[in-house]
N, C-alpha and C positions, 0 to 999 in steps of 0.2 A: 642469443645466436641469431645471425642475420638470416632473412628469409631465403636468400640465395644458397645458403649452406644446407637448407632442407630439401633441395631438389634431388630427386633420385635418378633422373634420366629417363624414367618411364613417364611418358606424357599423361597417360590416364591416372596413374598414381599421384603424380604432381598436381593434377587438376583436382582430384578428390581431396588431397591434403590442403590445398589452397581453399577449397570450399569449406572444409572442416574448420580451418583457422578463422575464416570469415564468420561462420556460424558461431564459433566459440566467442568471438569478440561481440557479436550481436547478442548472444545469450548473456554475457557479462553485463552489457549495457542494460538489458531488460531487468536483470536481477537488481542492478543498482536502482533502477526506477521503482521496482517493487518495494525495495527497502524504504523508499521515500514516501510511499503512499500512506495517507492518513485520511480519516473520516471525521467529520464534524457535524454536530447537531445541537440544537437548543430546545429547551422545553417550549411548549406552545405559548406560554406567557413570557418567554425570554429570560426568566430568572435563573435558569440553569443552562450552562454551556459545557459541552463535553467534546474532547478530542481523543481519538483512538488510533492505534496502528492498524496496518492491514490485517493483523491477526486478531484485532479487537481489544488489545491491551490498552487500558486507560492511561493516557499520557498527559491529559489536561482536564481540569475540572474548575469551573468558575461558578460560584454561588453568589448571586446578588444578595446584598443584605436584606432586601425585602422578602426573600425566600425564607428567612429565619422565622417569619411569622406563620409559616405553614406548620401543620402538625408533622410529627416525625414520619408517620406512614405516608402522608402526601408528599413530603420531600423525598423520601426513599423512592416512591413510585415515579416521581418526576425525573430523578437521577437515572433510574433504571431505563425509563422510556427514552430519554435523551441518549443514553449509552447504546441502546438497541438501535436507534435510528442512525447514530454515528457509525456503528459497525456495518449497517446496511450501506451507508454512504461509502465507507472504505472498500467494501466488497464491490460496489459499482465502479469505483475508481480503479480498483485492481483489475477488473475485467476490461476496462478501457485500455489499460496499459498492456495487458497480455493478449487481448483479442487477436491482433495481427499475427501472433505466433502460435495460436492454438489451432 
């Protein structure tokens, strides 16, 4: 439906509706940006790299072959630490995207 078809003839109502449409478009744009937010981090020694979504869901994991020499507990801790830091990175990036709208 064309925008001109949405005019009511009431100037104030038309202004509010136009503002609502603009805010809706802006909100849609922000939500698209939010969906693109990821966080990344690597272990301190660089043998583990992790990528997560804005909600912290793991979407990427790289384990350098040298990490296979680590004990299982040490490897698990390195993965969890990198994952935690990646989630913090995603939260920081999410805040940057949404800050102007909060």
